[in-house]
N, C-alpha and C positions, 0 to 999 in steps of 0.2 A: 860238643853239643852246642855251645854258644855260637860258634862259627856257622854251624848248619842253620840255626835259627836266624842269624844275621843274613846269611845268603838267601834264605827263603823270603825274608822280609824285603830284601833288595829286588829279588825277582818279581815278587807280587807288585811292588811299587812301580817298577819299570813296565810291567805288563799292563797295569791300570792306566799308566800314562799313554801307552801305545793305543789302547782301546779308546781312550778319550780323544786322542788326535784323529784316529780313524773315523770316529763318529762325527767329529767336526768337519773333516774333509768331505764326507758324504753330503753333509748339509751345505757346505760351501758350493759344491757343484750344482746343487739345486737352486741355491739362492741367487747366484750371479748369472741370471738369465734375463732374456727379454720379458718373459712371462712374469717375472717378479720385479720388473721395473729397474733392473740394474744395468741393462744394456739397451741403448736406443734402438728402436725398430729399424731405423734407416742406416744404422751403422754398417759400413762395408758396401753400400750401394755405389758410391762414387769411388772408383779404384785409385783416383789421384789424390784423395784426401790423405792428410798426414795427422796421425794421432800425436798430440802434444802430451808428453809425460812430464809432469812437474817435479823438479828436484828442489829440495829444501835448502835454502842458503846456509842454514845453521845446523844441519843434521847429516853429516857425512855417512853415518851408519845406515840411516834410512835410504840415502841415495845409492849406496852400494847394493842394498837389497833390491831396490826397485830396478836398477840397471840390469842386474842378473835375471830378475823375473821377466822383464820385458824381452830381453835378448833371447832367453831360452824358450819362451812360450808364444811370442807374437812375431809373425813374419811379414806383416804389412809395413807400410811406410810409417815411421814414427820419428820424433825428435825428442831428445832429452833436453829440457829447458829449465834453467834456474828460475825460481820464483820471481826474483827481482828483474830478470830479463823478459819474462813473459808479457808484462804490461807495456812493452815498447811497441812502436808502430810496426816493427818487423813481422809481427804475427797478427796483424789486423785483418788479413784476408780470411774471413770466416768460411768461405767456400773451400779453401784449401786446408785451413787449420780449424776445421769445424768442431772436432771432438778433443776434449782435454781429460786426462786421467789424473786424479789427485785424491786426497783424503781430507776428511774433517774429523774433529775430535768426537769420539763416542763416549760411552760410559766411563766414569772415573774408577780407578782402583787404588788401593793402598795395601801395602804388605809390611808386616812387622816381623823381622827375623832376629836371630841372635847377633847378626852382624850390623843391623841397623834398620832404618825405615826407608821405604821407597813408595812413590806414588806417581800416578800419571793417568793417561786415558787411553782407551782402545782406539784403533783407527777404523774409520768407516770410509771405505773406498767408494769412489763414484766416477762416473763419466758425465761430463757436461757437454750438451749440444749448444754451442755458442750461436749457431744460426737461429735457433728458436728460444734461446736463453732458458733451457730446461735442464735440470740436473736429474740424472738417473742414479738413484742410490737406495739401497735397502737399509733398514734400521737394525741391522744385525752386527754384532761385535763378535770377534773370534779371538781366542787366546793366541792362536798361531798366525799372526798377521802376515808373516813372510809366506807361509803356505797359501793364505788367502789371496795374496797378490798373484802368486803363480797361477792359481786356479782362475782368478778373474781374467788375467791376460790370456790364458788358454781358452776360456769361454769367448772372449772377444775375438780371438783368432778363428775359432769355430764359426762364429757368427759371420765374420768377414769372408771366410772361404765358402760358406754355404749360401750367401746372399746372391741372388741372380742379378 
C-alpha cells in the first residue's frame, strides 16, 4: 500500500510539472513576438545581416545551451561570439552585425533544500538593434530558460522567413 501511495505521489508531482511547463511554453510563444516588443520590426529585412549571439566568458553551461538552441531553431546567418571579443573592432559594422542576442539578469530567486542553499537570477533574453541603439526585451522571467531560448530563436526564425 505504501508503494502505491508513493507511486501515486510521484505521478501527480510529475504531471503537475508537465502542466506547469506546458503553460509556460504557451506563454513564451506569445511573449517573444514583435507585438510584445521582443523582436525588432525590421529584423530579417536585410538578408545579409548576421545575428550576433553572445557567449559568456565564464559560463560554459549557458554557452552549450545557447549553441544548441540557435543551431536547432535559427537558420539565418549568425555568429557565436564570446563577450570579451564582441567589443573589438571586428564587429563594428552595424549594418552587417546589426542585431545581438543576449540576456540580462531578471528576478532573483533563492532555494533552501536539505542539501543546501542556492540562489541566482532568472534570465531575460533580448535582441538589441545596434543601428538604432534600441533593446527589444520583455520583462518576463521563465523557470525553463533553455526552453525560452529555443522558442525565442524559433520566433526570430519565423520573423526572418516571413519578412518581405
